[in-house]
VONUMI-404590 format. One record per residue: x, y negated, z of N, C-alpha, C in turn. Coordinates in pm, whole numbers, padded with zeros to 5 digits, always signed. Each point is the difference from the previous one (the first is absolute). Layout:
# residues N
XYZXYZXYZ;...
This chain:
# residues 483
+00085+00121+00000-00085-00121+00000+00088-00125+00000;-00041-00099-00083+00085-00117-00019+00016-00081+00128;-00100-00002+00087+00009-00079+00122+00108+00051+00094;+00039+00128-00015+00106+00054+00085+00132-00071-00020;+00023-00049-00122+00122-00075-00027+00003-00130+00082;-00116-00063+00016-00007-00121+00082+00010+00033+00148;-00054+00115+00041+00010+00041+00141+00145+00019+00040;+00083+00051-00090+00142+00019+00030+00068-00133+00033;-00051-00110-00056+00060-00133+00022-00064-00072+00119;-00133+00008+00010-00073-00083+00096-00048+00076+00123;-00003+00131-00006-00062+00077+00107-00147+00020-00027;-00055+00110+00049-00139+00033-00029-00099-00101+00056;+00037-00068+00109-00092-00097+00062-00019-00125-00085;+00087-00022-00098-00008-00119-00084-00036+00031-00144;-00049+00119-00023-00051+00040-00131-00137+00064+00023;-00100-00047-00072-00136+00048+00026-00073+00034-00128;-00074+00111+00005-00097+00032-00104-00137+00023+00061;-00021-00059+00119-00129+00008+00068-00107-00064-00089;-00109+00072-00029-00105-00054-00089-00053-00136+00043;-00014-00022+00131-00050-00129+00048+00099-00112-00030;+00129+00029+00016+00103-00100-00030+00002-00029-00150;-00006+00105-00081+00002-00018-00145-00122-00076-00048;-00115+00026+00061-00123-00070-00037+00011-00149+00029;+00067-00035+00108+00019-00140+00037+00076-00078-00106;+00092+00070-00069+00080-00068-00103-00056+00020-00140;-00110+00072-00014-00052+00032-00132-00092-00108-00055;-00047-00091+00086-00093-00102-00045+00009-00122+00091;-00054-00111-00047-00011-00120+00082-00128-00073-00037;-00009-00129+00026-00124-00075-00025-00006-00058-00141;+00096+00035-00085-00001-00050-00138-00085+00092-00087;-00010-00037-00129-00070+00083-00097+00093+00101-00068;+00125+00007+00044+00095+00095-00058-00043+00142+00035;+00003+00090-00098-00044+00138+00020+00083+00069+00107;-00067+00077+00085+00069+00070+00107+00084+00115-00056;+00115+00024+00062+00083+00115-00033+00081+00037+00123;-00006+00125+00036+00067+00046+00122+00147+00033-00029;+00092-00050+00082+00140+00040-00013+00020+00142+00051;+00117+00058-00026+00026+00135+00052+00065-00005+00138;+00049-00119+00038+00063-00011+00131+00033-00143+00035;+00029-00021+00127+00042-00131+00050+00130+00019+00077;+00101-00081-00034+00128+00006+00071+00023-00133+00070;+00062+00006+00119+00018-00119+00082+00147-00016+00039;+00077-00069-00081+00142-00021+00032+00017-00100+00113;+00116+00003+00063+00029-00092+00109+00104-00105-00039;+00079+00026-00103+00104-00097-00036+00040+00015-00146;+00097-00083-00039+00042-00005-00139+00053+00133-00050;+00082+00067+00080+00059+00126-00045-00107+00103-00032;-00104+00006+00083-00107+00095-00025-00079-00038-00125;-00022-00130-00022-00068-00043-00122+00081+00040-00122;+00130-00018+00007+00086+00033-00112-00005+00150-00030;-00001+00082+00105-00009+00144-00020-00134+00038-00063;-00107-00067+00043-00133+00025-00059+00002-00029-00150;+00058-00114-00038+00007-00037-00141+00083+00101-00078;+00110+00046+00057+00085+00099-00068-00076+00130-00024;-00074+00046+00101-00079+00122-00015-00105-00018-00109;-00064-00116-00001-00104-00028-00099+00059-00004-00141;+00117-00059-00015+00063-00005-00133+00033+00140-00050;+00055+00081+00089+00042+00134-00039-00118+00089-00035;-00115-00024+00063-00117+00087-00018-00115-00066-00075;+00024-00124-00051-00102-00074-00075-00130-00015+00079;+00013-00046+00125-00115-00019+00088-00036-00148+00002;-00121-00038-00035-00041-00141+00010-00005-00045+00147;+00058-00117+00027-00001-00058+00134-00084-00127+00000;-00081-00016+00104-00083-00121+00014+00033-00064+00134;+00078-00112+00002+00032-00066+00127-00121-00068+00061;-00009+00003+00133-00110-00065+00072+00054-00052+00132;-00019-00129+00025+00055-00064+00121-00106-00044+00099;-00116-00039-00051-00105-00056+00085-00098+00108+00043;-00057-00019+00118-00102+00092+00048-00137-00031-00057;-00097+00089+00019-00136-00024-00048-00068-00110+00078;-00106-00063-00059-00057+00030-00131+00085-00057-00113;-00006+00066-00116+00072-00046-00118-00102-00038-00106;+00041-00091-00092-00102-00064-00083+00023+00005-00151;+00123+00021-00048+00030-00028-00140+00022+00123-00087;+00009+00118+00058+00025+00119-00080+00145+00021-00037;+00089-00089+00047+00141+00010-00039+00073+00115+00067;-00057+00059+00106+00063+00113+00066-00076+00131-00024;-00096-00002-00093-00070+00123-00038+00078+00064-00115;+00037+00127+00010+00076+00064-00107-00077+00001-00132;+00072-00018-00110-00059+00014-00132+00018+00142-00051;+00115+00060+00030+00030+00134-00048-00020+00103+00110;-00041+00119-00039-00007+00111+00094+00139+00041+00046;+00007+00061+00118+00129+00043+00052+00082-00110+00063;-00062-00115+00029+00072-00113+00057+00020+00016+00151;+00106-00063+00048+00030-00003+00143+00000-00145+00047;-00073-00028+00107-00002-00133+00061+00123-00016+00089;+00073-00111-00019+00110-00034+00089-00051-00105+00097;-00041+00044+00116-00058-00086+00103+00113-00061+00082;+00017-00133-00012+00112-00069+00064-00035-00056+00138;-00110+00044+00058-00046-00058+00126+00097+00026+00116;+00079+00107-00007+00099+00026+00106+00119-00095-00008;+00019-00061-00115+00110-00096-00016-00052-00137+00045;-00013-00017+00130-00066-00118+00056+00091-00077+00096;+00128-00004-00030+00094-00075+00084+00014-00143-00049;-00004-00093+00095+00036-00139-00029+00151-00009+00020;+00074-00014-00109+00145+00014+00004+00068-00119+00065;-00047-00119-00031+00055-00120+00063-00095-00117-00019;+00004-00093+00094-00071-00127-00010+00100-00110+00027;+00016-00091-00093+00098-00108+00011-00075-00132+00004;-00011-00058+00120-00078-00123+00016+00065-00118-00070;+00132-00009+00010+00069-00114-00060-00025-00007-00150;+00005+00114-00066-00018+00003-00145-00143+00033-00041;-00086+00024+00099-00142+00026-00021-00024+00115-00099;+00062+00113+00031-00020+00119-00081-00022+00120+00091;-00065+00102-00055-00018+00127+00070+00025+00112-00100;+00081+00097+00042+00024+00119-00081-00085+00114+00057;-00084+00058-00082-00095+00100+00048-00002+00120-00095;-00029+00116+00058-00020+00117-00084-00138-00003-00063;-00020+00087-00099-00122-00006-00080-00126+00029+00079;+00012+00077+00110-00117+00037+00077-00040-00096+00109;+00069-00113+00012-00034-00099+00103-00126-00075-00042;-00102+00006+00083-00128-00065-00030-00004-00142+00058;-00098-00078-00047-00020-00133+00057-00030+00009+00150;-00077+00101+00039-00033+00016+00141+00125+00020+00085;+00100+00064-00054+00126+00022+00071+00092-00120-00008;+00005-00065-00116+00098-00107-00022-00036-00130+00071;-00126-00038-00001-00040-00131+00052+00042-00020+00146;-00030+00092+00093+00041-00022+00139+00152+00001+00019;+00073+00076-00082+00146+00001+00013+00059-00132-00046;-00051-00055-00109+00048-00129-00047-00030-00110+00101;-00115+00011+00064-00042-00103+00096+00100-00011+00115;+00063+00109+00037+00101-00003+00107+00118-00090-00037;+00022-00019-00129+00110-00084-00049-00051-00138-00043;-00126-00029+00026-00057-00127-00042-00023-00008-00150;-00022+00117-00065-00022+00005-00143-00135+00063-00032;-00044-00019-00121-00121+00064-00051+00023+00034-00147;-00066+00104-00052+00017+00034-00142-00081-00093-00089;+00040-00008-00124-00085-00066-00099-00115+00096-00029;-00120-00042+00031-00114+00091+00001-00088-00015-00123;-00046+00113-00056-00116-00007-00089-00127-00025+00082;-00111-00015-00066-00125-00028+00072-00049+00126+00072;+00011+00001+00132-00054+00104+00087+00025+00141-00053;+00126+00043-00008+00026+00137-00045-00049+00101+00103;-00023+00122-00044-00038+00103+00095+00118+00032+00091;-00028+00049+00118+00103+00028+00100+00104+00100-00051;-00044+00094-00081+00087+00109-00043+00078-00032-00127;-00009-00123-00048+00070-00037-00123+00149-00016+00025;+00083+00061-00084+00145-00017+00008+00036-00145-00032;+00071-00066+00092+00038-00139-00021+00093-00015-00120;+00090+00096-00016+00093-00005-00114-00073+00022-00131;-00090+00098-00002-00071+00030-00125-00097-00111-00039;-00049-00076+00097-00083-00115-00033+00077-00098-00088;+00127-00022+00035+00084-00089-00081+00039+00065-00132;+00027+00130+00003+00037+00070-00123-00117-00002-00099;-00121+00008+00050-00118-00002-00087-00042-00142-00039;+00074-00098+00046-00026-00141-00034-00135-00049+00051;-00039+00045+00118-00121-00056+00059+00026-00146+00035;-00090-00092-00035+00025-00142+00023+00003-00034+00149;+00087-00092+00038+00007-00045+00138-00081-00129+00016;-00036-00030+00125-00091-00112+00027+00068-00136-00005;+00134-00004-00004+00072-00127+00011+00072-00032-00131;-00066-00066-00093+00060-00024-00132+00124-00089+00003;+00015-00085+00101+00116-00090+00002+00130+00076+00019;-00006+00121+00055+00119+00082+00020+00014+00108-00107;-00085-00004-00099-00001+00101-00106+00075-00056-00121;+00129+00037-00012+00083-00062-00103-00009+00072-00134;-00015+00132+00002-00027+00073-00122-00076+00128+00037;-00029+00082-00099-00085+00116+00027+00068+00107+00083;+00131-00012+00025+00068+00095+00087-00033-00024+00147;-00018-00124+00038-00020-00034+00141-00120+00074+00059;+00016+00049+00125+00114-00014+00092+00101+00113-00008;-00002+00078-00109+00094+00111-00014+00138-00052-00037;+00103+00051+00070+00137-00042-00030+00076+00116-00064;+00032+00100+00078+00080+00112-00050-00066+00132+00040;+00032+00105-00075-00050+00133+00033+00110+00103-00023;-00017+00113+00066+00076+00119-00035-00097+00097-00067;+00037+00049-00116-00089+00087-00076+00075+00123-00047;-00068+00111+00000+00053+00122-00059-00075+00023-00129;+00070-00018-00111-00064+00012-00130-00033+00145-00031;-00077+00019-00106-00035+00134-00043+00120+00082-00044;+00113-00064-00021+00124+00071-00032+00065+00061+00123;-00047-00041+00119+00061+00043+00125+00104-00097+00052;+00029-00106-00076+00101-00098+00041-00057-00098+00102;+00084-00037+00098-00036-00101+00100+00049-00135-00050;-00087-00100+00006+00036-00132-00050-00056-00106+00094;+00079-00103+00025-00045-00114+00081+00003-00125-00084;-00100-00085+00018-00011-00120-00081+00036-00124+00080;+00025-00110-00072+00029-00128+00064+00126+00005+00084;+00005-00086+00101+00118-00005+00086+00017+00126+00084;-00105+00078+00016+00012+00126+00073+00087+00101-00074;+00025-00025-00129+00087+00090-00075+00145-00009+00047;+00032-00101+00082+00137-00021+00046+00033+00080+00125;-00101+00051+00070+00026+00065+00128+00031+00148-00020;+00072+00055+00095+00036+00142-00006-00074+00081+00106;-00053-00064+00102-00074+00070+00104-00114-00087+00050;-00101+00063+00058-00117-00075+00049+00037-00093+00114;+00107+00031+00072+00041-00086+00112+00036-00141-00048;+00041-00012-00125+00039-00131-00053-00121-00090-00026;-00121+00056+00004-00118-00080-00026-00016-00113+00101;+00043+00021+00122-00017-00101+00103+00102-00111-00004;+00092+00005-00095+00111-00095-00001-00013-00110-00103;-00087+00017-00101-00004-00099-00107-00138-00055-00025;-00006-00098-00090-00128-00063-00034-00079+00086-00098;+00068+00056-00101-00065+00083-00100-00124-00068-00057;+00017-00124-00039-00115-00079-00043-00022+00003-00151;+00095+00053-00076-00014-00003-00145-00042+00136-00053;-00106+00004-00081-00042+00126-00061+00074+00032-00128;+00080-00093-00050+00068+00018-00128+00116+00097+00013;+00019+00080-00105+00118+00082-00008-00026+00145+00030;+00109+00079-00008+00139-00043-00016+00029-00054-00140;+00097-00091-00006+00034-00064-00127-00116-00083-00051;-00019+00001-00131-00110-00076-00062-00126+00083-00014;+00007+00124+00048-00113+00092-00009-00092-00022+00119;-00131+00004-00023-00098-00025+00106-00098+00116+00005;+00046+00118+00047-00083+00121-00009-00123+00001+00088;-00005-00087+00103-00116+00001+00088-00127-00036-00077;+00014-00075-00108-00117-00036-00080-00054+00119-00079;+00085+00098-00023-00046+00122-00067-00078+00086+00099;+00046+00003+00125-00061+00084+00101-00132-00060+00048;-00004-00133+00011-00118-00065+00055-00120+00019-00092;-00108+00047+00057-00122+00020-00077-00001+00127-00084;+00101+00088+00014+00011+00119-00083-00078+00119+00055;-00063-00015+00117-00086+00104+00059+00075+00132+00019;+00128-00010+00038+00077+00121+00028+00034+00083-00121;+00000-00062-00120+00027+00074-00122+00146-00003-00041;+00083-00079+00068+00143-00007-00029+00083+00070+00106;-00044-00010+00124+00075+00058+00110-00075-00017+00131;+00067+00037+00108-00059-00008+00134+00081-00100+00082;-00067-00105+00046+00065-00101+00084+00005+00052+00143;+00119-00005+00059+00018+00049+00137-00006-00112+00102;+00064-00114-00028-00009-00116+00087+00017-00126-00082;-00035-00111+00060+00014-00128-00069+00010-00115+00098;+00034-00116-00052+00015-00122+00079-00111-00097-00040;-00068-00054+00101-00110-00094-00021+00032-00134+00064;-00035-00107-00069+00009-00133+00062-00113-00016+00100;+00029-00073+00107-00100-00027+00104-00006-00151+00027;-00090-00041+00086-00015-00142+00036-00008-00012+00150;+00038-00119+00050-00010-00027+00143-00146-00002+00044;-00025+00043+00122-00133-00014+00058-00022-00148+00035;-00108-00061-00046-00022-00143+00028-00021-00028+00148;+00045-00116+00042-00027-00047+00136-00138-00065+00010;-00047-00053-00112-00129-00070-00004-00067+00028-00133;-00130+00029+00004-00075+00022-00123-00136-00071+00007;-00041-00055-00111-00133-00059-00013-00059+00047-00131;-00108+00077+00012-00065+00054-00119-00123-00083-00034;-00015-00027-00128-00115-00077-00047-00072+00074-00112;-00131-00022-00005-00081+00045-00112-00031-00120-00088;+00003+00023-00130-00040-00105-00094-00114+00057-00085;-00124-00021+00040-00114+00057-00073-00036-00084-00122;-00060+00067-00099-00043-00071-00120-00106+00080-00073;-00085-00070-00071-00099+00065-00085+00060+00040-00134;+00116-00057-00033+00060+00019-00133+00144+00048+00015;+00032+00116-00055+00135+00054+00011+00100-00087-00077;-00045-00067-00107+00093-00084-00077+00056-00112+00086;-00084-00057+00085+00045-00107+00087+00108+00049+00097;-00020+00119+00054+00098+00056+00092+00131+00035-00071;-00010+00041-00125+00121+00033-00076+00084-00125-00024;-00065-00110-00034+00074-00125-00018+00065-00045+00131;-00072+00017+00108+00055-00032+00132+00119+00090+00032;-00013+00129-00031+00108+00095+00026+00125-00039-00078;-00017-00036-00127+00114-00045-00080+00071-00117+00068;-00078-00094+00049+00057-00122+00059+00081+00030+00125;-00048+00088+00087+00075+00027+00123+00117+00094-00026;-00015+00091-00096+00109+00092-00029+00118-00069-00066;-00029-00101-00083+00110-00076-00062+00084-00070+00105;-00064-00038+00111+00071-00070+00107+00051+00095+00108;-00016+00132-00022+00046+00103+00095-00061-00021+00139;-00128-00029+00004-00069-00022+00126-00072+00129+00042;+00007+00030+00129-00069+00116+00053+00082+00127-00010;-00038+00097+00080+00063+00132-00002-00093+00095-00077;-00098+00060+00071-00099+00083-00069-00096-00090-00080;-00015+00032-00128-00093-00073-00087-00067+00102-00091;-00132+00014+00009-00071+00090-00090-00148-00035-00002;-00072+00054-00098-00143-00030-00018-00081+00129+00005;-00119-00009+00058-00093+00111+00006-00139-00049-00041;-00076+00089-00061-00141-00034-00014-00072+00039+00129;-00126-00039+00013-00070+00019+00128-00013+00148+00039;-00016+00088-00100-00017+00142+00031+00128+00061+00056;+00114-00030-00058+00127+00050+00053+00027-00056+00138;-00027-00127+00019+00019-00063+00130-00082+00071+00107;-00126+00029-00033-00088+00067+00097+00047+00141+00031;+00052+00071-00101+00050+00135+00023+00122+00001+00092;+00077-00106-00003+00118-00008+00086-00037-00024+00145;-00098-00085+00024-00026-00043+00139-00116+00074+00067;-00079+00076-00075-00110+00073+00060+00017+00151-00020;-00072+00079+00081+00022+00145+00001-00111+00080-00066;-00125-00039+00018-00113+00078-00047-00062-00063-00123;-00065+00084-00080-00052-00045-00129-00103-00111+00016;-00087+00008+00102-00099-00104+00019+00064-00132+00044;+00105+00011+00082+00073-00121+00042+00072-00064-00118;+00056+00083-00087+00070-00051-00118-00097-00072-00092;-00116+00060-00024-00100-00064-00086-00051-00131+00059;-00024+00001+00128-00050-00119+00066+00100-00116-00009;+00128+00030+00025+00101-00105-00006+00020-00047-00143;+00000+00094-00095+00017-00038-00141-00104-00103-00043;-00122+00018+00045-00109-00089-00040+00012-00140+00060;+00074-00014+00108+00012-00132+00064+00130-00072-00038;+00093+00070-00061+00129-00060-00034-00008-00077-00131;+00089-00100-00019+00014-00061-00132+00059+00102-00097;-00021-00016-00129+00045+00101-00096+00150+00026+00004;+00080-00105+00026+00145+00015-00008+00067-00066+00121;+00107+00063+00047+00073-00052+00116+00149+00017-00025;+00074-00108+00012+00146+00007-00003+00049+00005+00145;+00088+00093+00028+00058+00013+00135+00140-00056-00005;+00028-00092+00090+00130-00067+00007+00050+00003+00143;+00118+00053+00018+00060+00005+00133+00126-00084+00003;+00005-00096+00091+00118-00084+00020+00077+00053+00119;+00132+00003-00011+00081+00059+00107+00121-00085+00031;+00036-00003+00128+00123-00063+00046+00087+00103+00068;+00130-00010-00018+00091+00102+00051+00080-00052+00118;+00123+00041+00014+00074-00027+00124+00031-00148+00021;+00024-00071-00106+00042-00139+00013-00116-00094-00037;-00041-00080+00096-00105-00100-00020-00125+00058-00065;-00058+00106+00058-00118+00063-00063-00119-00094-00012;-00026-00083+00104-00114-00091-00006+00016-00101-00112;+00121-00052-00013+00024-00101-00103-00017+00061-00140;+00048+00121-00016-00011+00066-00131-00146+00023-00038;-00080+00045+00096-00141+00025-00028-00074-00131-00024;+00030-00102+00078-00072-00127-00010+00021-00068-00135;+00125+00001-00048+00020-00070-00128-00065+00078-00114;+00002+00134+00009-00065+00079-00104-00153-00019+00004;-00053-00005+00121-00144-00018+00014-00044-00134-00059;+00077-00103+00028-00034-00131-00055+00003-00001-00151;+00104+00061-00058+00010+00005-00146-00114+00081-00061;-00032+00113+00061-00104+00087-00054-00136-00068+00007;-00028-00069+00110-00129-00069+00011-00014-00109-00107;+00107-00071-00026-00003-00105-00103-00025+00061-00138;+00064+00112-00027-00020+00066-00129-00143+00052-00012;-00051+00058+00110-00136+00053-00002-00102-00109-00032;+00020-00120+00054-00092-00111-00026-00005-00034-00148;+00113+00013-00068+00004-00031-00143-00090+00092-00081;-00025+00120+00053-00085+00096-00071-00138+00013+00063;-00032-00089+00093-00129+00005+00066-00016+00121+00090;+00110+00047+00056-00001+00118+00086+00033-00039+00143;-00028+00091+00092+00024-00027+00142+00061+00123+00066;+00096-00024+00088+00057+00106+00081-00086+00018+00124;-00047+00124+00023-00083+00027+00117+00059+00118+00077;-00034+00009+00126+00051+00108+00085-00103+00108+00025;-00117-00012-00063-00104+00101+00017-00093+00000-00121;-00038+00119-00046-00101+00013-00106-00101+00105+00042;-00125-00040+00002-00111+00091+00035+00027+00077+00129;+00056-00071+00097+00024+00061+00130+00129+00078+00013;+00077+00010-00107+00130+00068+00005+00107-00105+00024;+00071+00011+00112+00098-00101+00037+00140+00031-00050;+00084-00102+00004+00137+00014-00048+00080+00102+00082;-00017-00002+00132+00076+00093+00086-00043+00144-00026;-00130+00021-00021-00049+00135-00029+00061+00053-00130;+00001-00084-00102+00051+00045-00130+00152+00021+00006;+00071-00089+00069+00144+00015+00011+00037+00127+00075;-00078+00032+00102+00024+00122+00075-00017+00123-00088;-00100-00004-00089-00021+00111-00093+00118+00013-00095;+00048-00112-00053+00112+00003-00093+00125+00058+00064;+00018-00025+00129+00121+00045+00068-00012+00140+00056;-00116+00062-00015-00022+00134+00054-00009+00101-00113;-00005+00126+00037-00026+00107-00096-00126+00071+00048;-00117-00039-00052-00125+00060+00047-00001+00152-00014;-00076+00064+00088-00008+00146-00003-00054+00049-00135;-00103-00066-00049-00058+00040-00128+00043-00096-00109;+00045+00053-00112+00039-00084-00113-00120-00080-00048;+00021-00129-00022-00113-00091-00016-00086+00028-00123;+00056+00059-00103-00079+00026-00120-00088+00124+00012;+00020+00076+00107-00081+00120+00021-00121-00026+00089;-00011-00120+00054-00107-00027+00096-00139+00004-00063;-00012-00052-00121-00133-00026-00055-00075+00128-00038;+00063+00083-00084-00068+00122-00043+00091+00124+00006;+00118-00016+00057+00087+00115+00019+00095+00028-00114;-00015-00071-00112+00091+00020-00113+00003-00126-00086;+00103-00012-00082+00015-00119-00084+00092+00032-00116;-00002-00086-00100+00099+00002-00108+00048-00142-00022;+00131-00015-00013+00061-00130-00026+00032-00015-00148;-00013-00122-00050+00050-00035-00133+00098-00115+00020;+00130+00029+00017+00098-00105+00028+00081-00037-00125;+00025-00129-00018+00079-00045-00115+00067-00132+00032;+00090-00042-00088+00070-00128+00014-00046-00096-00108;+00000-00128+00034-00030-00105-00096+00053-00130+00059;-00048-00110-00052+00025-00130+00061-00129-00047+00065;+00013-00084+00101-00116-00043+00076-00107-00066-00086;+00042-00078-00097-00097-00076-00079-00091+00090-00084;+00042+00126-00025-00081+00089-00082-00094+00089+00082;+00011-00006+00131-00080+00089+00083-00151-00020-00017;-00053-00123-00010-00145-00013-00022-00048+00073-00125;+00082+00000-00104-00035+00072-00123-00011+00150+00026;+00095+00055+00076-00004+00143+00029-00116+00037+00093;-00034-00091+00090-00116+00024+00086-00127+00011-00084;-00013-00087-00098-00116+00006-00089-00004+00132-00077;+00117+00045-00047+00007+00128-00072-00047+00113+00092;+00046-00002+00124-00035+00106+00095-00149-00004+00034;-00054-00117+00018-00142-00013+00034-00089+00048-00115;+00041-00028-00124-00078+00047-00115+00002+00152-00007;+00117+00058+00028+00010+00147-00002-00085+00060+00112;+00004-00061+00119-00079+00050+00112-00150-00004-00032;-00044-00107-00063-00141-00012-00037-00039+00107-00100;+00088+00029-00095-00028+00101-00102-00021+00138+00061;+00073+00029+00108-00010+00132+00063-00084-00002+00128;-00077-00108+00017-00092-00012+00113+00071+00010+00135;+00122-00050+00004+00071-00006+00127-00029-00136+00064;-00048-00004+00123-00040-00128+00061+00119-00094+00019;-00012-00121-00050+00107-00099+00015+00027-00032+00146;-00101+00017+00084+00017-00029+00143+00089+00102+00070;+00029+00112-00067+00086+00103+00058+00133+00010-00073;+00036-00106-00070+00128-00006-00070+00098-00084+00082;+00108+00062+00045+00102-00073+00075+00102-00061-00094;+00047-00120+00034+00103-00068-00078+00107-00053+00095;+00124+00036-00030+00115-00046+00078+00100-00061-00097;+00038-00125+00022+00091-00074-00088+00123-00040+00082;+00117+00051-00038+00122-00023+00075+00106-00067-00088;+00029-00129+00022+00112-00061-00072+00131+00074+00029;+00083+00015-00101+00130+00064+00015+00106-00086-00066;+00125+00026+00033+00116-00071-00057-00021-00151+00007;-00020-00049+00121-00022-00142+00029-00117-00061-00076;-00094+00084-00042-00119-00051-00064+00006-00007-00151;+00112+00040-00063+00006-00005-00146-00081+00113-00063;-00038+00098+00080-00086+00109-00047-00091+00040+00115;-00088+00095-00024-00083+00047+00110-00042+00145-00024;-00025+00066+00109-00059+00134+00000-00150-00017+00021;-00078+00060-00087-00146-00001+00017-00047+00143+00012;-00097+00020+00085-00045+00135+00029-00152+00000+00016;-00066+00084-00077-00143+00022+00016-00021+00131+00075;-00085-00002+00102-00026+00118+00083-00143+00046-00022;-00014+00124-00043-00132+00059-00024-00030+00097+00112;-00096-00032+00085-00037+00084+00114-00114+00094-00039;+00011+00127+00041-00106+00095-00034+00002+00120+00093;-00110+00075-00006-00015+00122+00078+00045+00118-00085;+00110+00061+00038+00057+00108-00079-00090+00123-00006;-00080+00019+00103-00089+00116+00005-00121-00015-00093;-00024-00120-00046-00112-00027-00090+00049+00013-00145;-00041+00106-00068+00050+00029-00134-00035-00111-00099;-00120-00053+00011-00042-00107-00092+00086-00124+00022;+00018-00037+00125+00079-00118+00033+00146+00018-00041;+00055+00118+00024+00139+00028-00038+00018-00009-00150;-00094+00058-00074+00008-00005-00145-00008-00141-00054;-00088-00082+00059-00014-00139-00042+00130-00076+00023;+00060+00018+00118+00124-00072+00032+00115+00048-00089;+00006+00129-00029+00107+00051-00086-00010-00061-00140;-00120-00004-00055-00019-00061-00133+00033-00149+00003;-00044-00069+00105+00029-00143+00013+00150-00022+00013;+00066+00082+00081+00145-00010+00021+00074+00006-00134;-00038+00094-00085+00070+00018-00128-00033-00113-00096;-00128-00029-00017-00039-00102-00098+00044-00140+00041;-00012-00032+00128+00044-00132+00046+00150-00016-00018;+00076+00104+00029+00145-00006-00018+00036-00022-00146;-00070+00069-00090+00025-00020-00144-00027-00144-00041;-00110-00056+00051-00034-00139-00034+00102-00097+00055;+00046+00025+00123+00099-00088+00060+00131+00005-00077;+00042+00119-00041+00123+00013-00079-00015-00075-00132;-00115+00016-00064-00023-00068-00128+00004-00151+00014;-00032-00049+00118+00000-00146+00023+00132-00050+00058;+00100+00089+00011+00133-00047+00039+00045+00032+00140;-00078+00078+00076+00044+00040+00134+00121+00093-00013;+00100-00021+00086+00122+00081-00006+00000+00098+00117;-00008+00128-00032-00002+00105+00101+00142+00051+00022;+00062-00049+00106+00140+00038+00028+00007+00126+00085;-00112+00045+00057-00003+00118+00086-00109+00095-00049;+00016+00057-00121-00107+00084-00053+00000+00140+00060;-00113+00040+00056-00018+00133+00055-00111+00071-00078;+00008+00132-00007-00108+00080-00055-00043-00043-00139;-00131-00023-00016-00054-00038-00130+00058-00132-00050;+00034-00089+00092+00059-00128-00040+00132+00020-00072;+00079+00098+00044+00130+00025-00063-00018+00036-00147;-00099+00083-00029-00024+00039-00140-00038-00121-00084;-00084-00087+00056-00040-00120-00074+00121-00087-00033;+00088-00016+00098+00114-00089-00017+00100+00057-00100;+00042+00123+00022+00105+00057-00083-00046+00025-00143;-00126+00031-00021-00051+00021-00136-00002-00130-00080;+00007-00114+00067-00001-00128-00069+00140-00054-00027;+00102+00067+00052+00136-00053-00012+00097+00114-00032;+00009+00034-00128+00081+00114-00042+00149-00021+00028;+00049-00121-00016+00143-00025+00020+00040+00019+00146;-00080-00056+00093+00030+00017+00142-00011+00146+00041;-00100+00068-00051-00017+00142+00031+00120+00081-00047;+00046-00027-00121+00118+00070-00053+00122-00028+00086;+00018-00126+00039+00117-00038+00080-00004+00066+00137;-00116+00001+00064-00011+00062+00132+00027+00150-00006;-00044+00063-00106+00027+00143-00014+00149+00026-00016;+00068-00088-00074+00145+00016-00016+00072-00020+00133;-00046-00098+00078+00061-00025+00131-00020+00121+00091;-00120+00058-00005-00026+00118+00083+00089+00117-00041;+00028+00014-00127+00089+00106-00046+00140-00016+00057;+00041-00125+00024+00133-00026+00056+00004+00034+00148;-00099-00048+00075+00002+00014+00145-00064+00130+00049;-00081+00061-00085-00067+00125+00037-00004+00092-00122;+00116+00047-00045+00007+00075-00125-00079+00131+00001;-00022+00058+00118-00075+00124+00009-00151-00021+00017;-00041-00124+00012-00142-00032+00011-00067+00056+00123;+00070-00003+00114-00056+00059+00122-00065-00102+00092;+00027-00130-00022-00047-00102+00094-00139-00050-00039;-00100+00044+00078-00139-00043-00020-00040-00002-00148;+00023+00109-00071-00028+00000-00145-00146-00026-00030;-00021-00076-00108-00135-00034-00041-00047-00135+00046;+00074-00064+00092-00045-00130+00052+00052-00116-00086;+00124+00004-00043+00058-00111-00075-00008+00033-00149;-00086-00071-00070-00018+00023-00144-00035+00145-00030;-00073+00062+00093-00054+00134-00021+00110+00105-00009;
């Protein structure tokens, strides 16, 4: 039996073919077809990962890396081919070093946000956070998957906050990127800044690994940029009946690098974040303004009050120019309540509250085009009889506001076959319409991947050639990257 080869390396306690374990990895909340792996292996360190890859190369065994715990949403860890083995990296959960002076943390792939946040806090640091990630999400993989962070002023390019990684390619070779390529042992991580992701030389391989869904290799550890914990914070809501007005306001404050967290929500997404039950969510949605921009001002170790005060004055003056107002409460939801939610990791993932399941349609564009894409989405929803009142919208400026991440959330009851079928059809047709209108899908999963790659033959050809270089035996998550 092929799993015996892995048992020789990892021990029987770290190799499983238990049907319940295999079932857990055979499906998730996406529309990707379920497929059961033949086994799950749980390495503890780089050497064991390398041995796993060597065994897989020699025996032509497909490997599917997985770092985050359930629930999972995108289908990227569901095997495409039969006979696949899941490489569960959850045992690799060591925080290797935290450097406050240089504001970096080196973490293994299995370190979750729930584990990392309290450890960083001991050093007066906090991670660059996406919007309310689930507790079991790998902090490193969040950056590798290019999930947008809430603080656009610190987002210099699409790599941020990822700096360097150690990866074992499908060839079995160990490779380190950026300044981490200079070290010879993990002990050296605590000695330097390691702030540059470039290299070695003029080569920038981390961009090949990022967003590749484990199709090039297995990342064992990486370095993430962090930020100081603020000494003072003041959160404001900027409500509006018109999203265009808020977008113009967002452009104005982002150009001046004002605020820390800056993002926009429609009333339904806002209600899902702050309320727990479906009736409470509906009730709040009906009383909220259609659109709300969330702006958090922060002061740090030196003159925090002065820093917040001058930003507040500037922001209020800008808001007046657009006929907007900064408020500390909307429909009974206060600033402290919302800030507390942002800084916590709720027990239940916020998109699962309404009906227990959801589908995201995430893409990149510029802020000024978002109203156009909202109209496209609303027309598609109407065509498939999906209620506009149950459509979530999250707009996150990125790269200092020169671009933005937009995300439509479709909430539905997975147990209801009619509702599931309606959402699946809407998901596909709306995505096609958005692509046709210029939406850029930088993180295509499942059906979205087919739509993207079928429209760009040159990129598909190039990615396949790159995969042949880094994974010549085709063992790394085959079927996910360009099929």
